[in-house]
Each structure stands twice: as C-alpha cells, then as structure tokens.
PDB file of N, CA, C and O in Angstrom:
ATOM      1  N   UNK A   1      -5.679  72.362  89.563  1.00  0.00           N
ATOM      2  CA  UNK A   1      -6.246  71.598  90.650  1.00  0.00           C
ATOM      3  C   UNK A   1      -5.777  70.148  90.537  1.00  0.00           C
ATOM      4  O   UNK A   1      -5.843  69.556  89.460  1.00  0.00           O
ATOM      5  N   UNK A   2      -5.315  69.589  91.618  1.00  0.00           N
ATOM      6  CA  UNK A   2      -4.820  68.216  91.627  1.00  0.00           C
ATOM      7  C   UNK A   2      -5.941  67.251  92.005  1.00  0.00           C
ATOM      8  O   UNK A   2      -6.848  67.593  92.764  1.00  0.00           O
ATOM      9  N   UNK A   3      -5.859  66.061  91.467  1.00  0.00           N
ATOM     10  CA  UNK A   3      -6.880  65.050  91.721  1.00  0.00           C
ATOM     11  C   UNK A   3      -6.549  64.200  92.941  1.00  0.00           C
ATOM     12  O   UNK A   3      -7.317  63.306  93.297  1.00  0.00           O
ATOM     13  N   UNK A   4      -5.430  64.462  93.577  1.00  0.00           N
ATOM     14  CA  UNK A   4      -5.033  63.676  94.734  1.00  0.00           C
ATOM     15  C   UNK A   4      -4.425  62.333  94.366  1.00  0.00           C
ATOM     16  O   UNK A   4      -4.341  61.436  95.204  1.00  0.00           O
ATOM     17  N   UNK A   5      -3.999  62.190  93.107  1.00  0.00           N
ATOM     18  CA  UNK A   5      -3.363  60.945  92.672  1.00  0.00           C
ATOM     19  C   UNK A   5      -1.884  60.958  93.037  1.00  0.00           C
ATOM     20  O   UNK A   5      -1.244  62.009  92.994  1.00  0.00           O
ATOM     21  N   UNK A   6      -1.337  59.795  93.396  1.00  0.00           N
ATOM     22  CA  UNK A   6       0.096  59.750  93.729  1.00  0.00           C
ATOM     23  C   UNK A   6       0.933  59.936  92.470  1.00  0.00           C
ATOM     24  O   UNK A   6       0.460  59.712  91.356  1.00  0.00           O
ATOM     25  N   UNK A   7       2.179  60.348  92.661  1.00  0.00           N
ATOM     26  CA  UNK A   7       3.099  60.488  91.541  1.00  0.00           C
ATOM     27  C   UNK A   7       3.340  59.126  90.898  1.00  0.00           C
ATOM     28  O   UNK A   7       3.184  58.088  91.540  1.00  0.00           O
ATOM     29  N   UNK A   8       3.718  59.144  89.639  1.00  0.00           N
ATOM     30  CA  UNK A   8       4.054  57.924  88.900  1.00  0.00           C
ATOM     31  C   UNK A   8       5.547  57.655  89.050  1.00  0.00           C
ATOM     32  O   UNK A   8       6.356  58.580  88.990  1.00  0.00           O
ATOM     33  N   UNK A   9       5.909  56.396  89.243  1.00  0.00           N
ATOM     34  CA  UNK A   9       7.307  56.008  89.386  1.00  0.00           C
ATOM     35  C   UNK A   9       7.642  55.019  88.282  1.00  0.00           C
ATOM     36  O   UNK A   9       6.984  53.986  88.154  1.00  0.00           O
ATOM     37  N   UNK A  10       8.661  55.323  87.481  1.00  0.00           N
ATOM     38  CA  UNK A  10       9.122  54.413  86.446  1.00  0.00           C
ATOM     39  C   UNK A  10       9.784  53.225  87.128  1.00  0.00           C
ATOM     40  O   UNK A  10      10.750  53.412  87.869  1.00  0.00           O
ATOM     41  N   UNK A  11       9.289  51.992  86.898  1.00  0.00           N
ATOM     42  CA  UNK A  11       9.831  50.832  87.609  1.00  0.00           C
ATOM     43  C   UNK A  11      11.275  50.500  87.240  1.00  0.00           C
ATOM     44  O   UNK A  11      11.976  49.863  88.026  1.00  0.00           O
ATOM     45  N   UNK A  12      11.732  50.919  86.060  1.00  0.00           N
ATOM     46  CA  UNK A  12      13.103  50.603  85.657  1.00  0.00           C
ATOM     47  C   UNK A  12      14.102  51.658  86.104  1.00  0.00           C
ATOM     48  O   UNK A  12      15.212  51.326  86.518  1.00  0.00           O
ATOM     49  N   UNK A  13      13.716  52.930  86.025  1.00  0.00           N
ATOM     50  CA  UNK A  13      14.662  54.004  86.339  1.00  0.00           C
ATOM     51  C   UNK A  13      14.453  54.603  87.719  1.00  0.00           C
ATOM     52  O   UNK A  13      15.359  55.229  88.269  1.00  0.00           O
ATOM     53  N   UNK A  14      13.258  54.413  88.285  1.00  0.00           N
ATOM     54  CA  UNK A  14      12.945  55.020  89.566  1.00  0.00           C
ATOM     55  C   UNK A  14      12.560  56.489  89.455  1.00  0.00           C
ATOM     56  O   UNK A  14      12.310  57.146  90.466  1.00  0.00           O
ATOM     57  N   UNK A  15      12.511  57.003  88.232  1.00  0.00           N
ATOM     58  CA  UNK A  15      12.168  58.416  88.017  1.00  0.00           C
ATOM     59  C   UNK A  15      10.724  58.677  88.446  1.00  0.00           C
ATOM     60  O   UNK A  15       9.815  57.921  88.104  1.00  0.00           O
ATOM     61  N   UNK A  16      10.533  59.750  89.194  1.00  0.00           N
ATOM     62  CA  UNK A  16       9.216  60.113  89.709  1.00  0.00           C
ATOM     63  C   UNK A  16       8.689  61.288  88.904  1.00  0.00           C
ATOM     64  O   UNK A  16       9.383  62.285  88.703  1.00  0.00           O
ATOM     65  N   UNK A  17       7.443  61.154  88.443  1.00  0.00           N
ATOM     66  CA  UNK A  17       6.820  62.218  87.665  1.00  0.00           C
ATOM     67  C   UNK A  17       5.394  62.419  88.147  1.00  0.00           C
ATOM     68  O   UNK A  17       4.756  61.492  88.647  1.00  0.00           O
ATOM     69  N   UNK A  18       4.912  63.622  87.994  1.00  0.00           N
ATOM     70  CA  UNK A  18       3.541  63.933  88.361  1.00  0.00           C
ATOM     71  C   UNK A  18       2.554  63.337  87.365  1.00  0.00           C
ATOM     72  O   UNK A  18       2.935  62.944  86.262  1.00  0.00           O
ATOM     73  N   UNK A  19       1.308  63.273  87.753  1.00  0.00           N
ATOM     74  CA  UNK A  19       0.244  62.732  86.920  1.00  0.00           C
ATOM     75  C   UNK A  19      -0.312  63.838  86.026  1.00  0.00           C
ATOM     76  O   UNK A  19      -0.505  64.970  86.469  1.00  0.00           O
ATOM     77  N   UNK A  20      -0.564  63.499  84.772  1.00  0.00           N
ATOM     78  CA  UNK A  20      -1.210  64.406  83.831  1.00  0.00           C
ATOM     79  C   UNK A  20      -2.075  63.558  82.901  1.00  0.00           C
ATOM     80  O   UNK A  20      -1.889  62.343  82.835  1.00  0.00           O
ATOM     81  N   UNK A  21      -3.003  64.162  82.194  1.00  0.00           N
ATOM     82  CA  UNK A  21      -3.809  63.376  81.241  1.00  0.00           C
ATOM     83  C   UNK A  21      -2.936  62.632  80.225  1.00  0.00           C
ATOM     84  O   UNK A  21      -3.222  61.481  79.896  1.00  0.00           O
ATOM     85  N   UNK A  22      -1.888  63.270  79.732  1.00  0.00           N
ATOM     86  CA  UNK A  22      -0.999  62.618  78.763  1.00  0.00           C
ATOM     87  C   UNK A  22      -0.305  61.411  79.383  1.00  0.00           C
ATOM     88  O   UNK A  22      -0.203  60.365  78.742  1.00  0.00           O
ATOM     89  N   UNK A  23       0.170  61.540  80.607  1.00  0.00           N
ATOM     90  CA  UNK A  23       0.863  60.417  81.259  1.00  0.00           C
ATOM     91  C   UNK A  23      -0.096  59.273  81.581  1.00  0.00           C
ATOM     92  O   UNK A  23       0.290  58.106  81.524  1.00  0.00           O
ATOM     93  N   UNK A  24      -1.343  59.600  81.918  1.00  0.00           N
ATOM     94  CA  UNK A  24      -2.334  58.549  82.148  1.00  0.00           C
ATOM     95  C   UNK A  24      -2.616  57.793  80.852  1.00  0.00           C
ATOM     96  O   UNK A  24      -2.717  56.566  80.853  1.00  0.00           O
ATOM     97  N   UNK A  25      -2.743  58.529  79.747  1.00  0.00           N
ATOM     98  CA  UNK A  25      -2.967  57.900  78.439  1.00  0.00           C
ATOM     99  C   UNK A  25      -1.773  57.020  78.069  1.00  0.00           C
ATOM    100  O   UNK A  25      -1.948  55.903  77.583  1.00  0.00           O
ATOM    101  N   UNK A  26      -0.575  57.518  78.298  1.00  0.00           N
ATOM    102  CA  UNK A  26       0.636  56.766  78.011  1.00  0.00           C
ATOM    103  C   UNK A  26       0.708  55.507  78.877  1.00  0.00           C
ATOM    104  O   UNK A  26       1.005  54.423  78.374  1.00  0.00           O
ATOM    105  N   UNK A  27       0.438  55.647  80.163  1.00  0.00           N
ATOM    106  CA  UNK A  27       0.501  54.497  81.074  1.00  0.00           C
ATOM    107  C   UNK A  27      -0.535  53.440  80.678  1.00  0.00           C
ATOM    108  O   UNK A  27      -0.243  52.244  80.707  1.00  0.00           O
ATOM    109  N   UNK A  28      -1.734  53.875  80.311  1.00  0.00           N
ATOM    110  CA  UNK A  28      -2.764  52.937  79.856  1.00  0.00           C
ATOM    111  C   UNK A  28      -2.284  52.187  78.622  1.00  0.00           C
ATOM    112  O   UNK A  28      -2.431  50.968  78.536  1.00  0.00           O
ATOM    113  N   UNK A  29      -1.707  52.915  77.663  1.00  0.00           N
ATOM    114  CA  UNK A  29      -1.287  52.321  76.395  1.00  0.00           C
ATOM    115  C   UNK A  29      -0.140  51.338  76.583  1.00  0.00           C
ATOM    116  O   UNK A  29      -0.138  50.262  75.985  1.00  0.00           O
ATOM    117  N   UNK A  30       0.832  51.699  77.406  1.00  0.00           N
ATOM    118  CA  UNK A  30       1.951  50.797  77.690  1.00  0.00           C
ATOM    119  C   UNK A  30       1.429  49.538  78.390  1.00  0.00           C
ATOM    120  O   UNK A  30       1.857  48.428  78.074  1.00  0.00           O
ATOM    121  N   UNK A  31       0.513  49.712  79.333  1.00  0.00           N
ATOM    122  CA  UNK A  31      -0.080  48.567  80.039  1.00  0.00           C
ATOM    123  C   UNK A  31      -0.829  47.657  79.062  1.00  0.00           C
ATOM    124  O   UNK A  31      -0.711  46.434  79.136  1.00  0.00           O
ATOM    125  N   UNK A  32      -1.598  48.253  78.150  1.00  0.00           N
ATOM    126  CA  UNK A  32      -2.334  47.464  77.161  1.00  0.00           C
ATOM    127  C   UNK A  32      -1.373  46.647  76.303  1.00  0.00           C
ATOM    128  O   UNK A  32      -1.666  45.497  75.974  1.00  0.00           O
ATOM    129  N   UNK A  33      -0.230  47.224  75.939  1.00  0.00           N
ATOM    130  CA  UNK A  33       0.748  46.516  75.122  1.00  0.00           C
ATOM    131  C   UNK A  33       1.421  45.387  75.903  1.00  0.00           C
ATOM    132  O   UNK A  33       1.774  44.360  75.324  1.00  0.00           O
ATOM    133  N   UNK A  34       1.601  45.571  77.209  1.00  0.00           N
ATOM    134  CA  UNK A  34       2.178  44.495  78.021  1.00  0.00           C
ATOM    135  C   UNK A  34       1.239  43.294  78.063  1.00  0.00           C
ATOM    136  O   UNK A  34       1.690  42.149  78.104  1.00  0.00           O
ATOM    137  N   UNK A  35      -0.065  43.555  78.052  1.00  0.00           N
ATOM    138  CA  UNK A  35      -1.039  42.469  78.116  1.00  0.00           C
ATOM    139  C   UNK A  35      -1.261  41.800  76.767  1.00  0.00           C
ATOM    140  O   UNK A  35      -1.501  40.594  76.707  1.00  0.00           O
ATOM    141  N   UNK A  36      -1.183  42.572  75.682  1.00  0.00           N
ATOM    142  CA  UNK A  36      -1.423  42.003  74.356  1.00  0.00           C
ATOM    143  C   UNK A  36      -0.675  42.810  73.305  1.00  0.00           C
ATOM    144  O   UNK A  36      -1.163  43.839  72.839  1.00  0.00           O
ATOM    145  N   UNK A  37       0.509  42.340  72.936  1.00  0.00           N
ATOM    146  CA  UNK A  37       1.281  43.049  71.907  1.00  0.00           C
ATOM    147  C   UNK A  37       1.212  42.340  70.560  1.00  0.00           C
ATOM    148  O   UNK A  37       2.077  42.522  69.703  1.00  0.00           O
ATOM    149  N   UNK A  38       0.173  41.532  70.385  1.00  0.00           N
ATOM    150  CA  UNK A  38      -0.041  40.886  69.092  1.00  0.00           C
ATOM    151  C   UNK A  38      -0.455  41.934  68.061  1.00  0.00           C
ATOM    152  O   UNK A  38      -0.739  43.081  68.408  1.00  0.00           O
ATOM    153  N   UNK A  39      -0.487  41.537  66.819  1.00  0.00           N
ATOM    154  CA  UNK A  39      -0.943  42.442  65.762  1.00  0.00           C
ATOM    155  C   UNK A  39      -2.350  42.939  66.012  1.00  0.00           C
ATOM    156  O   UNK A  39      -2.654  44.112  65.793  1.00  0.00           O
ATOM    157  N   UNK A  40      -3.218  42.034  66.478  1.00  0.00           N
ATOM    158  CA  UNK A  40      -4.594  42.438  66.788  1.00  0.00           C
ATOM    159  C   UNK A  40      -4.629  43.424  67.949  1.00  0.00           C
ATOM    160  O   UNK A  40      -5.378  44.401  67.919  1.00  0.00           O
ATOM    161  N   UNK A  41      -3.819  43.166  68.971  1.00  0.00           N
ATOM    162  CA  UNK A  41      -3.780  44.070  70.119  1.00  0.00           C
ATOM    163  C   UNK A  41      -3.322  45.463  69.730  1.00  0.00           C
ATOM    164  O   UNK A  41      -3.896  46.457  70.173  1.00  0.00           O
ATOM    165  N   UNK A  42      -2.282  45.537  68.899  1.00  0.00           N
ATOM    166  CA  UNK A  42      -1.805  46.838  68.418  1.00  0.00           C
ATOM    167  C   UNK A  42      -2.867  47.546  67.587  1.00  0.00           C
ATOM    168  O   UNK A  42      -3.082  48.750  67.729  1.00  0.00           O
ATOM    169  N   UNK A  43      -3.519  46.796  66.728  1.00  0.00           N
ATOM    170  CA  UNK A  43      -4.550  47.394  65.865  1.00  0.00           C
ATOM    171  C   UNK A  43      -5.726  47.911  66.685  1.00  0.00           C
ATOM    172  O   UNK A  43      -6.252  48.989  66.407  1.00  0.00           O
ATOM    173  N   UNK A  44      -6.141  47.148  67.694  1.00  0.00           N
ATOM    174  CA  UNK A  44      -7.240  47.588  68.555  1.00  0.00           C
ATOM    175  C   UNK A  44      -6.853  48.828  69.355  1.00  0.00           C
ATOM    176  O   UNK A  44      -7.664  49.738  69.527  1.00  0.00           O
ATOM    177  N   UNK A  45      -5.610  48.864  69.846  1.00  0.00           N
ATOM    178  CA  UNK A  45      -5.151  50.042  70.582  1.00  0.00           C
ATOM    179  C   UNK A  45      -5.090  51.251  69.646  1.00  0.00           C
ATOM    180  O   UNK A  45      -5.461  52.358  70.036  1.00  0.00           O
ATOM    181  N   UNK A  46      -4.625  51.042  68.421  1.00  0.00           N
ATOM    182  CA  UNK A  46      -4.587  52.133  67.439  1.00  0.00           C
ATOM    183  C   UNK A  46      -5.988  52.729  67.262  1.00  0.00           C
ATOM    184  O   UNK A  46      -6.162  53.947  67.265  1.00  0.00           O
ATOM    185  N   UNK A  47      -6.960  51.866  67.112  1.00  0.00           N
ATOM    186  CA  UNK A  47      -8.348  52.322  66.946  1.00  0.00           C
ATOM    187  C   UNK A  47      -8.829  53.052  68.200  1.00  0.00           C
ATOM    188  O   UNK A  47      -9.460  54.104  68.109  1.00  0.00           O
ATOM    189  N   UNK A  48      -8.527  52.488  69.363  1.00  0.00           N
ATOM    190  CA  UNK A  48      -8.967  53.079  70.627  1.00  0.00           C
ATOM    191  C   UNK A  48      -8.378  54.476  70.830  1.00  0.00           C
ATOM    192  O   UNK A  48      -9.065  55.386  71.294  1.00  0.00           O
ATOM    193  N   UNK A  49      -7.112  54.633  70.482  1.00  0.00           N
ATOM    194  CA  UNK A  49      -6.442  55.921  70.687  1.00  0.00           C
ATOM    195  C   UNK A  49      -6.724  56.917  69.559  1.00  0.00           C
ATOM    196  O   UNK A  49      -6.463  58.111  69.706  1.00  0.00           O
ATOM    197  N   UNK A  50      -7.253  56.433  68.441  1.00  0.00           N
ATOM    198  CA  UNK A  50      -7.565  57.321  67.330  1.00  0.00           C
ATOM    199  C   UNK A  50      -6.357  57.704  66.494  1.00  0.00           C
ATOM    200  O   UNK A  50      -6.345  58.765  65.869  1.00  0.00           O
ATOM    201  N   UNK A  51      -5.337  56.849  66.478  1.00  0.00           N
ATOM    202  CA  UNK A  51      -4.142  57.137  65.681  1.00  0.00           C
ATOM    203  C   UNK A  51      -4.400  56.811  64.214  1.00  0.00           C
ATOM    204  O   UNK A  51      -4.949  55.758  63.891  1.00  0.00           O
ATOM    205  N   UNK A  52      -4.002  57.713  63.339  1.00  0.00           N
ATOM    206  CA  UNK A  52      -4.094  57.446  61.903  1.00  0.00           C
ATOM    207  C   UNK A  52      -2.984  56.503  61.463  1.00  0.00           C
ATOM    208  O   UNK A  52      -3.174  55.694  60.555  1.00  0.00           O
ATOM    209  N   UNK A  53      -1.818  56.608  62.109  1.00  0.00           N
ATOM    210  CA  UNK A  53      -0.660  55.816  61.719  1.00  0.00           C
ATOM    211  C   UNK A  53      -0.408  54.683  62.715  1.00  0.00           C
ATOM    212  O   UNK A  53      -0.381  54.888  63.929  1.00  0.00           O
ATOM    213  N   UNK A  54      -0.224  53.486  62.164  1.00  0.00           N
ATOM    214  CA  UNK A  54       0.118  52.329  62.975  1.00  0.00           C
ATOM    215  C   UNK A  54       1.454  52.554  63.692  1.00  0.00           C
ATOM    216  O   UNK A  54       1.637  52.101  64.822  1.00  0.00           O
ATOM    217  N   UNK A  55       2.385  53.254  63.032  1.00  0.00           N
ATOM    218  CA  UNK A  55       3.699  53.518  63.619  1.00  0.00           C
ATOM    219  C   UNK A  55       3.603  54.346  64.892  1.00  0.00           C
ATOM    220  O   UNK A  55       4.409  54.162  65.804  1.00  0.00           O
ATOM    221  N   UNK A  56       2.648  55.240  64.973  1.00  0.00           N
ATOM    222  CA  UNK A  56       2.453  56.028  66.194  1.00  0.00           C
ATOM    223  C   UNK A  56       2.090  55.109  67.351  1.00  0.00           C
ATOM    224  O   UNK A  56       2.594  55.279  68.462  1.00  0.00           O
ATOM    225  N   UNK A  57       1.226  54.144  67.102  1.00  0.00           N
ATOM    226  CA  UNK A  57       0.779  53.227  68.151  1.00  0.00           C
ATOM    227  C   UNK A  57       1.906  52.307  68.605  1.00  0.00           C
ATOM    228  O   UNK A  57       1.994  51.981  69.789  1.00  0.00           O
ATOM    229  N   UNK A  58       2.769  51.884  67.680  1.00  0.00           N
ATOM    230  CA  UNK A  58       3.836  50.945  68.055  1.00  0.00           C
ATOM    231  C   UNK A  58       4.831  51.569  69.024  1.00  0.00           C
ATOM    232  O   UNK A  58       5.581  50.844  69.678  1.00  0.00           O
ATOM    233  N   UNK A  59       4.856  52.879  69.133  1.00  0.00           N
ATOM    234  CA  UNK A  59       5.767  53.532  70.085  1.00  0.00           C
ATOM    235  C   UNK A  59       5.412  53.209  71.535  1.00  0.00           C
ATOM    236  O   UNK A  59       6.239  53.384  72.431  1.00  0.00           O
ATOM    237  N   UNK A  60       4.193  52.741  71.767  1.00  0.00           N
ATOM    238  CA  UNK A  60       3.787  52.378  73.128  1.00  0.00           C
ATOM    239  C   UNK A  60       4.306  51.001  73.526  1.00  0.00           C
ATOM    240  O   UNK A  60       4.198  50.614  74.689  1.00  0.00           O
ATOM    241  N   UNK A  61       4.861  50.263  72.583  1.00  0.00           N
ATOM    242  CA  UNK A  61       5.437  48.956  72.896  1.00  0.00           C
ATOM    243  C   UNK A  61       6.859  49.178  73.371  1.00  0.00           C
ATOM    244  O   UNK A  61       7.796  49.190  72.573  1.00  0.00           O
ATOM    245  N   UNK A  62       7.013  49.354  74.666  1.00  0.00           N
ATOM    246  CA  UNK A  62       8.318  49.608  75.272  1.00  0.00           C
ATOM    247  C   UNK A  62       9.045  48.283  75.487  1.00  0.00           C
ATOM    248  O   UNK A  62       8.427  47.279  75.842  1.00  0.00           O
ATOM    249  N   UNK A  63      10.340  48.286  75.274  1.00  0.00           N
ATOM    250  CA  UNK A  63      11.170  47.107  75.497  1.00  0.00           C
ATOM    251  C   UNK A  63      11.928  47.297  76.805  1.00  0.00           C
ATOM    252  O   UNK A  63      12.654  48.277  76.973  1.00  0.00           O
ATOM    253  N   UNK A  64      11.758  46.357  77.728  1.00  0.00           N
ATOM    254  CA  UNK A  64      12.461  46.445  79.002  1.00  0.00           C
ATOM    255  C   UNK A  64      13.851  45.838  78.857  1.00  0.00           C
ATOM    256  O   UNK A  64      14.119  45.095  77.913  1.00  0.00           O
ATOM    257  N   UNK A  65      14.709  46.154  79.777  1.00  0.00           N
ATOM    258  CA  UNK A  65      16.050  45.581  79.780  1.00  0.00           C
ATOM    259  C   UNK A  65      16.022  44.064  79.859  1.00  0.00           C
ATOM    260  O   UNK A  65      16.798  43.389  79.183  1.00  0.00           O
ATOM    261  N   UNK A  66      15.123  43.522  80.690  1.00  0.00           N
ATOM    262  CA  UNK A  66      15.008  42.071  80.817  1.00  0.00           C
ATOM    263  C   UNK A  66      14.553  41.438  79.513  1.00  0.00           C
ATOM    264  O   UNK A  66      15.057  40.383  79.128  1.00  0.00           O
ATOM    265  N   UNK A  67      13.603  42.072  78.826  1.00  0.00           N
ATOM    266  CA  UNK A  67      13.134  41.536  77.542  1.00  0.00           C
ATOM    267  C   UNK A  67      14.265  41.515  76.514  1.00  0.00           C
ATOM    268  O   UNK A  67      14.414  40.559  75.753  1.00  0.00           O
ATOM    269  N   UNK A  68      15.046  42.572  76.507  1.00  0.00           N
ATOM    270  CA  UNK A  68      16.154  42.651  75.553  1.00  0.00           C
ATOM    271  C   UNK A  68      17.182  41.554  75.833  1.00  0.00           C
ATOM    272  O   UNK A  68      17.653  40.890  74.910  1.00  0.00           O
ATOM    273  N   UNK A  69      17.524  41.370  77.102  1.00  0.00           N
ATOM    274  CA  UNK A  69      18.479  40.316  77.473  1.00  0.00           C
ATOM    275  C   UNK A  69      17.925  38.935  77.130  1.00  0.00           C
ATOM    276  O   UNK A  69      18.645  38.094  76.590  1.00  0.00           O
ATOM    277  N   UNK A  70      16.649  38.698  77.440  1.00  0.00           N
ATOM    278  CA  UNK A  70      16.033  37.398  77.133  1.00  0.00           C
ATOM    279  C   UNK A  70      16.049  37.130  75.632  1.00  0.00           C
ATOM    280  O   UNK A  70      16.339  36.012  75.204  1.00  0.00           O
ATOM    281  N   UNK A  71      15.740  38.148  74.830  1.00  0.00           N
ATOM    282  CA  UNK A  71      15.755  38.011  73.376  1.00  0.00           C
ATOM    283  C   UNK A  71      17.156  37.651  72.887  1.00  0.00           C
ATOM    284  O   UNK A  71      17.335  36.748  72.069  1.00  0.00           O
ATOM    285  N   UNK A  72      18.138  38.375  73.404  1.00  0.00           N
ATOM    286  CA  UNK A  72      19.525  38.146  72.995  1.00  0.00           C
ATOM    287  C   UNK A  72      19.985  36.745  73.405  1.00  0.00           C
ATOM    288  O   UNK A  72      20.602  36.030  72.616  1.00  0.00           O
ATOM    289  N   UNK A  73      19.678  36.366  74.641  1.00  0.00           N
ATOM    290  CA  UNK A  73      20.050  35.027  75.111  1.00  0.00           C
ATOM    291  C   UNK A  73      19.376  33.946  74.271  1.00  0.00           C
ATOM    292  O   UNK A  73      19.984  32.921  73.962  1.00  0.00           O
ATOM    293  N   UNK A  74      18.123  34.180  73.906  1.00  0.00           N
ATOM    294  CA  UNK A  74      17.390  33.216  73.088  1.00  0.00           C
ATOM    295  C   UNK A  74      18.048  33.037  71.718  1.00  0.00           C
ATOM    296  O   UNK A  74      18.063  31.927  71.187  1.00  0.00           O
ATOM    297  N   UNK A  75      18.590  34.112  71.137  1.00  0.00           N
ATOM    298  CA  UNK A  75      19.284  34.009  69.858  1.00  0.00           C
ATOM    299  C   UNK A  75      20.450  33.033  69.953  1.00  0.00           C
ATOM    300  O   UNK A  75      20.651  32.216  69.054  1.00  0.00           O
ATOM    301  N   UNK A  76      21.213  33.111  71.029  1.00  0.00           N
ATOM    302  CA  UNK A  76      22.383  32.259  71.188  1.00  0.00           C
ATOM    303  C   UNK A  76      22.027  30.846  71.592  1.00  0.00           C
ATOM    304  O   UNK A  76      22.768  29.912  71.284  1.00  0.00           O
ATOM    305  N   UNK A  77      20.902  30.666  72.281  1.00  0.00           N
ATOM    306  CA  UNK A  77      20.462  29.336  72.677  1.00  0.00           C
ATOM    307  C   UNK A  77      20.099  28.480  71.458  1.00  0.00           C
ATOM    308  O   UNK A  77      20.191  27.253  71.513  1.00  0.00           O
ATOM    309  N   UNK A  78      19.693  29.117  70.373  1.00  0.00           N
ATOM    310  CA  UNK A  78      19.226  28.388  69.195  1.00  0.00           C
ATOM    311  C   UNK A  78      20.269  28.262  68.102  1.00  0.00           C
ATOM    312  O   UNK A  78      19.935  27.887  66.978  1.00  0.00           O
ATOM    313  N   UNK A  79      21.521  28.564  68.401  1.00  0.00           N
ATOM    314  CA  UNK A  79      22.550  28.519  67.358  1.00  0.00           C
ATOM    315  C   UNK A  79      23.402  27.250  67.412  1.00  0.00           C
ATOM    316  O   UNK A  79      24.390  27.148  66.684  1.00  0.00           O
ATOM    317  N   UNK A  80      23.054  26.315  68.231  1.00  0.00           N
ATOM    318  CA  UNK A  80      23.881  25.101  68.357  1.00  0.00           C
ATOM    319  C   UNK A  80      23.637  24.109  67.256  1.00  0.00           C
ATOM    320  O   UNK A  80      24.259  23.047  67.232  1.00  0.00           O
TER     321      UNK A  80
END
C-alpha cells in the first residue's frame, strides 16, 4: 500500500526513486548531517539511529561535487 508520497529525486544526479522506510531514514540522516556535521552532531545522530559503530553513522555525511571543488580550491588558495 502506498502512502501517496511523491518519488524522491536526487538533486545531483536527477535519479528518481520510490519512497520506502529505508530511504526516508537515509534522507533524514543526510539532512541532519547537512545541518550539523560537527562531532557532536554525528554523535547525536549515531545515538538517534541506534548505531553501535560511529563509522556506520559517518556514511550519512555525503560529499557533494560543489563541496569537493570548494575544498580543493581552498587548498590552493592557502598555498601562497
């Protein structure tokens, strides 16, 4: 039975996927990491999700193409 929720669209790839409990949990976790990816934020998310391993929780910290480019550009900006 469907809940009448719209499909999820990946903003970077445009890939469309149906909604499932796992995808909702994943989307919540990725969103939480976008808002607070500090050590405390990761630890709180780990507790919220019930992960025994911190490494499992860090997988929700997705790196976007723009973030990667900004990081790389920042490395070169500070080498003068």
